[in-house]
PABA-56890 format. One record per residue (C-alpha): x, y, z. Coordinates in Angstrom, 1 decimal. Example, Ala and Ser with C-alpha at 12.3 -4.5 7.8 and 13.67 -1.06 7.14 Angstrom:
PABA-56890
@x=12.3 y=-4.5 z=7.8
@x=13.7 y=-1.1 z=7.1
***
This chain:
PABA-56890
@x=0.0 y=0.0 z=-0.1
@x=1.4 y=3.3 z=-1.1
@x=1.9 y=6.5 z=0.9
@x=-0.7 y=8.2 z=-0.9
@x=-3.2 y=5.5 z=-0.3
@x=-2.5 y=5.6 z=3.4
@x=-2.9 y=9.4 z=3.4
@x=-6.4 y=8.9 z=1.6
@x=-7.3 y=6.6 z=4.4
@x=-6.0 y=8.5 z=7.4
@x=-7.2 y=11.9 z=6.4
@x=-10.9 y=11.1 z=6.4
@x=-10.6 y=9.1 z=9.6
@x=-8.8 y=12.0 z=11.3
@x=-11.6 y=14.3 z=9.9
@x=-14.3 y=12.1 z=11.3
@x=-12.6 y=11.7 z=14.8
@x=-12.0 y=15.5 z=15.0
@x=-15.7 y=16.1 z=13.9
@x=-16.9 y=13.6 z=16.6
@x=-14.7 y=15.2 z=19.2
@x=-15.8 y=18.8 z=18.4
@x=-19.4 y=17.5 z=18.4
@x=-19.0 y=15.9 z=21.9
@x=-17.5 y=19.1 z=23.3
@x=-20.3 y=21.2 z=21.9
@x=-22.9 y=18.8 z=23.3
@x=-21.2 y=18.9 z=26.9
@x=-21.1 y=22.7 z=26.8
@x=-24.9 y=22.9 z=25.6
@x=-25.8 y=20.5 z=28.4
@x=-24.1 y=22.5 z=31.0
@x=-25.9 y=25.7 z=29.7
@x=-29.2 y=24.1 z=30.5
@x=-29.8 y=23.8 z=34.2
@x=-31.4 y=20.7 z=35.7
@x=-33.8 y=22.9 z=37.5
@x=-35.3 y=26.4 z=36.9
@x=-36.9 y=28.5 z=39.5
@x=-39.3 y=31.3 z=38.4
@x=-40.6 y=34.1 z=40.9
@x=-44.4 y=34.0 z=41.2
@x=-46.1 y=37.1 z=39.5
@x=-42.7 y=38.3 z=38.0
@x=-41.9 y=38.2 z=34.3
@x=-38.4 y=36.6 z=33.8
@x=-36.3 y=36.1 z=30.7
@x=-34.3 y=33.0 z=29.9
@x=-31.8 y=34.0 z=27.2
@x=-30.1 y=30.5 z=26.4
@x=-29.9 y=31.1 z=22.6
@x=-29.5 y=27.4 z=22.1
@x=-30.9 y=25.2 z=19.2
@x=-33.4 y=23.5 z=21.6
@x=-37.1 y=23.5 z=22.2
@x=-38.8 y=22.7 z=25.4
@x=-42.3 y=21.1 z=26.2
@x=-43.5 y=22.5 z=29.5
@x=-46.2 y=20.6 z=31.4
@x=-47.5 y=20.3 z=34.9
@x=-45.7 y=18.0 z=37.3
@x=-48.5 y=15.4 z=37.8
@x=-46.7 y=14.1 z=40.8
@x=-46.9 y=17.2 z=42.5
@x=-50.5 y=18.4 z=41.7
@x=-53.6 y=17.5 z=39.9
@x=-54.4 y=20.7 z=37.9
@x=-52.9 y=24.1 z=37.8
@x=-51.8 y=26.9 z=35.3
@x=-48.6 y=26.3 z=33.2
@x=-46.1 y=29.3 z=33.1
@x=-47.1 y=31.3 z=30.1
@x=-44.6 y=32.4 z=27.3
@x=-44.3 y=35.7 z=25.6
@x=-45.9 y=37.7 z=28.5
@x=-49.4 y=36.0 z=27.9
@x=-50.9 y=33.8 z=30.7
@x=-52.4 y=30.6 z=29.6
@x=-54.4 y=28.3 z=31.9
@x=-54.3 y=24.7 z=30.6
@x=-55.4 y=21.4 z=31.9
@x=-53.3 y=18.7 z=33.4
@x=-52.9 y=16.8 z=30.2
@x=-51.9 y=20.0 z=28.2
@x=-48.5 y=21.6 z=27.5
@x=-46.8 y=24.6 z=25.8
@x=-44.0 y=24.6 z=23.4
@x=-41.0 y=26.9 z=23.9
@x=-38.3 y=27.7 z=21.5
@x=-34.9 y=28.6 z=23.1
@x=-33.2 y=29.8 z=20.0
@x=-34.3 y=33.4 z=21.1
@x=-34.8 y=34.9 z=24.7
@x=-38.0 y=33.4 z=26.2
@x=-40.1 y=35.2 z=28.9
@x=-41.7 y=33.1 z=31.5
@x=-44.7 y=34.4 z=33.7
@x=-46.3 y=32.4 z=36.6
@x=-49.0 y=33.5 z=39.0
@x=-49.3 y=30.3 z=40.9
@x=-46.6 y=28.5 z=43.0
@x=-46.5 y=25.1 z=41.4
@x=-44.0 y=22.6 z=39.9
@x=-43.7 y=21.8 z=36.3
@x=-41.4 y=19.6 z=34.1
@x=-39.9 y=20.7 z=30.7
@x=-38.6 y=18.0 z=28.3
@x=-35.8 y=19.7 z=26.2
@x=-35.2 y=18.4 z=22.7
@x=-32.1 y=19.2 z=20.6
@x=-33.1 y=20.7 z=17.3
@x=-36.7 y=20.2 z=18.3
@x=-36.7 y=16.5 z=17.9
@x=-33.7 y=14.7 z=19.8
@x=-34.6 y=14.1 z=23.4
@x=-31.9 y=15.9 z=25.4
@x=-32.8 y=16.7 z=29.0
@x=-35.6 y=16.9 z=31.4
@x=-35.7 y=20.1 z=33.6
@x=-37.7 y=20.8 z=36.8
@x=-39.5 y=24.1 z=36.7
@x=-40.5 y=25.5 z=40.1
@x=-42.5 y=28.6 z=40.8
@x=-41.4 y=30.1 z=44.1
@x=-42.4 y=33.2 z=46.2
@x=-40.7 y=36.5 z=45.2
@x=-38.7 y=36.6 z=48.5
@x=-36.9 y=39.5 z=50.1
@x=-33.8 y=38.9 z=52.3
@x=-31.8 y=41.0 z=54.6
@x=-28.1 y=40.6 z=53.8
@x=-26.0 y=40.0 z=57.0
@x=-22.4 y=39.6 z=56.4
@x=-21.6 y=39.4 z=60.0
@x=-19.2 y=36.9 z=61.6
@x=-20.7 y=34.2 z=64.0
@x=-19.3 y=31.6 z=66.3
@x=-20.8 y=28.2 z=65.6
@x=-21.2 y=25.3 z=67.9
@x=-23.1 y=22.1 z=66.9
@x=-23.7 y=18.7 z=68.5
@x=-24.0 y=15.6 z=66.3
@x=-27.1 y=13.5 z=66.3
@x=-25.4 y=10.5 z=68.1
@x=-21.7 y=9.8 z=68.5
@x=-19.9 y=10.0 z=65.1
@x=-17.3 y=7.3 z=64.5
@x=-14.3 y=8.9 z=62.9
@x=-12.2 y=5.8 z=62.3
@x=-11.6 y=2.3 z=63.6
@x=-8.2 y=1.1 z=64.5
@x=-6.2 y=-0.9 z=66.9
@x=-4.3 y=-0.6 z=70.4
@x=-2.0 y=-2.7 z=72.6
@x=-3.8 y=-5.0 z=75.0
@x=-2.5 y=-6.2 z=78.4
@x=-1.1 y=-9.3 z=76.8
@x=1.0 y=-6.9 z=74.5
@x=-1.0 y=-8.1 z=71.5
@x=-2.9 y=-5.8 z=69.0
@x=-6.6 y=-5.4 z=69.7
@x=-9.2 y=-4.5 z=67.3
@x=-12.5 y=-5.0 z=68.9
@x=-14.6 y=-2.7 z=66.5
@x=-12.9 y=-4.0 z=63.3
@x=-15.7 y=-5.1 z=60.8
@x=-18.4 y=-4.0 z=63.2
@x=-18.2 y=-0.2 z=63.1
@x=-17.0 y=2.0 z=60.2
@x=-16.1 y=5.7 z=59.5
@x=-19.3 y=7.7 z=59.2
@x=-21.5 y=5.5 z=61.7
@x=-23.5 y=7.3 z=64.3
@x=-23.8 y=5.5 z=67.6
@x=-27.1 y=6.2 z=69.2
@x=-27.6 y=3.9 z=72.1
@x=-25.5 y=1.5 z=74.3
@x=-27.6 y=-1.6 z=75.6
@x=-30.8 y=0.3 z=74.7
@x=-29.9 y=3.5 z=76.6
@x=-29.4 y=6.7 z=74.6
@x=-26.0 y=8.3 z=74.7
@x=-25.9 y=12.1 z=74.9
@x=-22.1 y=12.8 z=74.7
@x=-18.7 y=11.3 z=73.9
@x=-17.8 y=11.3 z=77.6
@x=-20.9 y=9.4 z=78.6
@x=-20.2 y=6.9 z=75.8
@x=-16.6 y=6.2 z=76.9
@x=-17.7 y=5.9 z=80.6
@x=-20.1 y=3.1 z=79.4
@x=-17.5 y=1.3 z=77.5
@x=-14.9 y=1.6 z=80.3
@x=-17.6 y=0.3 z=82.9
@x=-18.6 y=-2.7 z=81.0
@x=-16.3 y=-5.1 z=82.9
@x=-15.5 y=-6.8 z=79.5
@x=-19.1 y=-7.7 z=78.9
@x=-20.4 y=-7.7 z=75.3
@x=-22.2 y=-4.4 z=74.4
@x=-25.1 y=-3.9 z=72.1
@x=-24.7 y=-0.7 z=70.1
@x=-27.5 y=0.8 z=68.1
@x=-26.1 y=2.6 z=65.1
@x=-27.2 y=4.6 z=62.1
@x=-25.4 y=4.0 z=58.9
@x=-26.6 y=6.2 z=56.1
@x=-30.3 y=5.9 z=56.3
@x=-30.5 y=2.6 z=58.1
@x=-30.6 y=2.0 z=61.9
@x=-29.7 y=-1.3 z=63.4
@x=-28.0 y=-3.0 z=66.4
@x=-24.4 y=-4.5 z=66.4
@x=-22.6 y=-6.4 z=69.2
@x=-19.0 y=-5.7 z=70.2
@x=-17.0 y=-6.8 z=73.2
@x=-14.4 y=-4.1 z=74.6
@x=-10.8 y=-5.2 z=75.4
@x=-8.4 y=-3.9 z=78.2
@x=-5.6 y=-1.7 z=77.1
@x=-2.1 y=-1.4 z=78.6
@x=-3.6 y=1.1 z=81.3
@x=-6.4 y=-1.4 z=82.3
@x=-9.1 y=0.5 z=80.6
@x=-11.7 y=-1.1 z=78.3
@x=-11.6 y=0.3 z=74.8
@x=-13.2 y=-0.4 z=71.5
@x=-10.4 y=1.0 z=69.3
@x=-12.3 y=3.9 z=67.6
@x=-12.1 y=7.5 z=67.4
@x=-15.2 y=9.4 z=67.8
@x=-16.6 y=13.0 z=67.8
@x=-19.8 y=14.6 z=69.2
@x=-19.4 y=18.3 z=68.3
@x=-17.9 y=20.9 z=66.0
@x=-17.2 y=24.5 z=66.3
@x=-15.7 y=27.4 z=64.4
@x=-16.1 y=30.7 z=62.8
@x=-18.2 y=31.6 z=59.7
@x=-20.3 y=34.3 z=58.3
@x=-24.1 y=34.7 z=58.3
@x=-25.5 y=35.3 z=54.7
@x=-29.0 y=36.4 z=55.3
@x=-31.9 y=37.1 z=57.8
@x=-35.6 y=36.7 z=57.0
@x=-38.5 y=38.6 z=58.5
@x=-39.4 y=35.7 z=60.8
@x=-35.8 y=36.0 z=62.3
@x=-34.7 y=32.8 z=60.5
@x=-31.2 y=32.9 z=59.0
@x=-28.9 y=30.9 z=56.5
@x=-25.2 y=30.9 z=56.8
@x=-21.9 y=29.5 z=55.5
@x=-23.2 y=28.5 z=52.0
@x=-22.0 y=25.0 z=52.6
@x=-22.5 y=22.3 z=55.2
@x=-20.3 y=21.7 z=58.3
@x=-18.3 y=18.6 z=57.3
@x=-16.2 y=16.3 z=59.6
@x=-12.6 y=17.3 z=59.3
@x=-11.3 y=13.8 z=59.3
@x=-14.0 y=11.9 z=57.2
@x=-15.1 y=14.9 z=55.1
@x=-18.7 y=13.8 z=55.6
@x=-21.5 y=16.0 z=56.2
@x=-22.3 y=16.0 z=59.9
@x=-25.7 y=14.9 z=61.1
@x=-26.5 y=17.6 z=63.6
@x=-29.0 y=17.2 z=66.5
@x=-28.7 y=20.8 z=67.9
@x=-26.5 y=23.9 z=67.8
@x=-26.0 y=27.5 z=68.8
@x=-24.7 y=30.7 z=67.4
@x=-22.5 y=33.0 z=69.5
@x=-21.3 y=36.5 z=69.2
@x=-17.8 y=36.7 z=67.9
@x=-15.3 y=39.3 z=66.9
@x=-12.7 y=39.1 z=64.3
@x=-9.4 y=39.9 z=66.1
@x=-6.8 y=39.0 z=63.4
@x=-6.3 y=37.9 z=59.7
@x=-4.0 y=35.5 z=58.4
@x=-3.5 y=36.6 z=54.8
@x=-4.0 y=33.9 z=52.1
@x=-0.9 y=33.0 z=49.9
@x=-0.3 y=30.8 z=47.0
@x=-0.6 y=27.3 z=48.4
@x=-1.6 y=28.4 z=52.0
@x=-5.4 y=29.3 z=52.7
@x=-5.7 y=32.4 z=54.9
@x=-8.0 y=32.5 z=57.9
@x=-10.2 y=35.0 z=60.0
@x=-9.4 y=34.4 z=63.7
@x=-12.5 y=35.2 z=65.9
@x=-12.8 y=35.3 z=69.7
@x=-15.9 y=33.2 z=70.8
@x=-17.1 y=33.1 z=74.3
@x=-19.4 y=30.1 z=74.7
@x=-21.2 y=31.8 z=77.5
@x=-25.0 y=31.6 z=77.6
@x=-25.2 y=35.2 z=77.6
@x=-23.4 y=35.5 z=74.2
@x=-25.7 y=33.0 z=72.5
@x=-27.5 y=34.7 z=69.7
@x=-29.4 y=32.0 z=68.1
@x=-30.0 y=28.2 z=67.4
@x=-28.8 y=26.0 z=64.6
@x=-31.6 y=23.8 z=63.5
@x=-30.3 y=22.3 z=60.2
@x=-27.0 y=21.5 z=58.7
@x=-27.1 y=20.8 z=54.8
@x=-24.9 y=20.8 z=51.8
@x=-26.2 y=24.3 z=51.2
@x=-25.5 y=25.9 z=54.5
@x=-26.5 y=25.9 z=58.1
@x=-30.0 y=27.3 z=59.1
@x=-31.9 y=28.3 z=62.1
@x=-33.4 y=31.1 z=64.2
@x=-32.0 y=34.2 z=65.7
@x=-32.9 y=35.6 z=69.2
@x=-35.2 y=38.6 z=68.7
@x=-33.0 y=41.2 z=70.0
@x=-30.2 y=40.2 z=67.7
@x=-32.6 y=40.0 z=64.7
@x=-33.6 y=43.7 z=65.6
@x=-30.0 y=44.7 z=65.7
@x=-29.2 y=43.3 z=62.2
@x=-32.2 y=44.8 z=60.5
@x=-31.5 y=46.7 z=57.4
@x=-32.8 y=47.1 z=54.0
@x=-34.2 y=44.0 z=52.5
@x=-33.2 y=43.0 z=49.0
@x=-34.8 y=40.8 z=46.4
@x=-33.2 y=37.5 z=45.5
@x=-31.4 y=37.1 z=42.1
@x=-32.2 y=33.8 z=40.6
@x=-29.7 y=31.9 z=38.2
@x=-31.1 y=33.6 z=35.0
@x=-30.5 y=37.1 z=36.7
@x=-26.8 y=36.6 z=37.4
@x=-24.3 y=38.2 z=34.9
@x=-20.6 y=37.7 z=34.6
@x=-19.0 y=41.0 z=35.6
@x=-18.9 y=43.3 z=38.6
@x=-20.5 y=42.3 z=41.9
@x=-19.8 y=42.8 z=45.6
@x=-19.4 y=40.8 z=48.8
@x=-20.6 y=41.8 z=52.3
@x=-18.3 y=40.9 z=55.2
@x=-16.3 y=41.9 z=58.3
@x=-12.5 y=41.4 z=58.2
@x=-11.0 y=44.2 z=60.1
@x=-12.5 y=44.0 z=63.7
@x=-15.3 y=46.5 z=62.7
@x=-18.6 y=44.8 z=63.6
@x=-20.3 y=46.6 z=60.8
@x=-20.0 y=44.6 z=57.5
@x=-18.4 y=46.3 z=54.5
@x=-19.1 y=45.9 z=50.7
@x=-16.0 y=44.7 z=48.7
@x=-15.6 y=44.6 z=45.0
@x=-15.4 y=41.2 z=43.1
@x=-15.7 y=39.9 z=39.6
@x=-18.0 y=37.1 z=38.7
@x=-15.8 y=35.2 z=36.1
@x=-17.9 y=32.2 z=35.3
@x=-21.4 y=30.9 z=35.9
@x=-22.2 y=27.1 z=36.1
@x=-25.9 y=26.7 z=35.8
@x=-25.7 y=23.0 z=36.2
@x=-22.5 y=22.4 z=38.2
@x=-22.2 y=18.9 z=39.9
@x=-21.2 y=20.6 z=43.1
@x=-23.9 y=22.8 z=44.3
@x=-21.4 y=25.0 z=46.3
@x=-19.5 y=26.0 z=43.0
@x=-22.0 y=27.3 z=40.8
@x=-20.2 y=30.8 z=40.7
@x=-16.5 y=31.6 z=40.2
@x=-15.3 y=34.8 z=41.9
@x=-12.3 y=36.9 z=41.6
@x=-11.6 y=39.5 z=44.4
@x=-10.6 y=42.8 z=42.8
@x=-11.1 y=45.2 z=45.7
@x=-7.7 y=46.7 z=46.8
@x=-8.6 y=47.1 z=50.5
@x=-9.8 y=43.5 z=50.9
@x=-6.7 y=42.2 z=49.0
@x=-4.6 y=44.3 z=51.3
@x=-6.1 y=42.9 z=54.5
@x=-6.8 y=39.3 z=53.6
@x=-5.2 y=38.5 z=50.3
@x=-8.5 y=37.6 z=49.0
@x=-10.9 y=34.9 z=50.2
@x=-9.9 y=33.3 z=53.6
@x=-11.5 y=30.8 z=55.9
@x=-14.1 y=32.3 z=58.0
@x=-15.5 y=34.3 z=54.9
@x=-17.8 y=31.4 z=54.0
@x=-21.3 y=32.6 z=53.8
@x=-20.6 y=36.2 z=52.9
@x=-23.4 y=37.4 z=50.7
@x=-22.8 y=38.1 z=47.1
@x=-24.7 y=41.1 z=45.8
@x=-25.2 y=42.2 z=42.1
@x=-27.6 y=44.9 z=40.7
@x=-29.3 y=45.3 z=44.1
@x=-30.0 y=41.6 z=44.5
@x=-28.7 y=38.8 z=46.6
@x=-27.4 y=36.4 z=44.2
@x=-25.3 y=33.9 z=46.4
@x=-22.8 y=33.3 z=49.1
@x=-19.0 y=32.7 z=49.2
@x=-18.2 y=29.0 z=49.8
@x=-14.5 y=28.2 z=48.8
@x=-11.2 y=29.6 z=48.0
@x=-8.7 y=28.4 z=45.3
@x=-5.8 y=27.4 z=47.6
@x=-3.3 y=28.1 z=44.8
@x=-4.8 y=31.6 z=44.2
@x=-6.5 y=33.2 z=47.3
@x=-7.9 y=36.0 z=45.1
@x=-10.2 y=33.5 z=43.4
@x=-12.9 y=31.2 z=44.8
@x=-16.3 y=29.7 z=44.4
@x=-19.9 y=30.7 z=45.5
@x=-23.3 y=29.1 z=45.7
@x=-26.5 y=30.5 z=44.1
@x=-28.8 y=32.0 z=46.8
@x=-31.7 y=30.0 z=45.3
@x=-29.8 y=26.7 z=45.9
@x=-29.1 y=27.8 z=49.5
@x=-32.7 y=28.7 z=50.0
@x=-33.8 y=25.3 z=48.7
@x=-31.5 y=23.6 z=51.1
@x=-33.2 y=25.4 z=53.9
@x=-36.7 y=24.2 z=53.1
***
């Protein structure tokens, strides 16, 4: 086979492979530009400017309701029955209007005929939130005793003991010992040490399942009965409150409280917020995250609220009435995903010991409507010279700082890029509010 023949074969194959590769990239980018869920404010006309070669069929989510109004397109309200739908062409900007809070589905088809994606469409209240931006001290207790890891220890006969091996595992929550509820790590350790070598029945929760296991403690070199596990029953630290609602409920952090060792989201039974003051700042540098250092006095008199939920989208609870009154300021509308634009924005936070939050300039450099990680929907770049001078950019403790754009709350700061502290991530405010509900 001559060189000319080989070229005639290779070139078409290369062209086909290149075309397939570029097509795959285009399909992936198109997929990412279409969010898996869309939220529409009730009674407010909102534009979706995807400008993609796709069409959508919008219909009532039959699992959610029996009969309601479907969002109308082109500023005209339509009322249709349960088995009806409307067609939407996203080649041009589309305006949605909905008066009733209801859930819908939208089947998106590429070029109008290739099934591509199913999108949840939810009509939500047109909410107003008070941006907070104040530092908070956080203390939470786990819902049970969390197992961090299982291991071994040296017994009195100088052999390695592993009583909990293949019985308990990282992420388990111990709820009871011999049928009695356990309220703290100290109480659990006393139960184990006081067993006199008898087998214990532990009630544990693993993922969504609760069941009993049996384990027999062993004596260590100090004559104490042990199971060979590391456990935790609380977590504490400093963060930032994102928003306050009229009923004194709050949202903070923009991400959940995860165990530092297992990285698992901690299942919280109860928690409290405390007054805190930022007393020093460790500036972020390339490869080393910075940190806000706050003084927290866990005195009952300094308690300002309760933590009632810990979720992937943040922590949520209720503030004491007097603190809620202190934080009262102008409420702002929320900005949904379709409202957010790349470009100038601001974050609200305290970094210099001043108890009054300050606005600092940032740039939104990328918007991910359908990111796999709910906490990284927004990419941020700190541009404010004052904030850069004080912190070097985004530092630990700033998580939860509200992000504002065009007079709306659009999200909250969640993470920093370790290799570039001037850059980080944020969560869309609508995802944070969804996590609170």
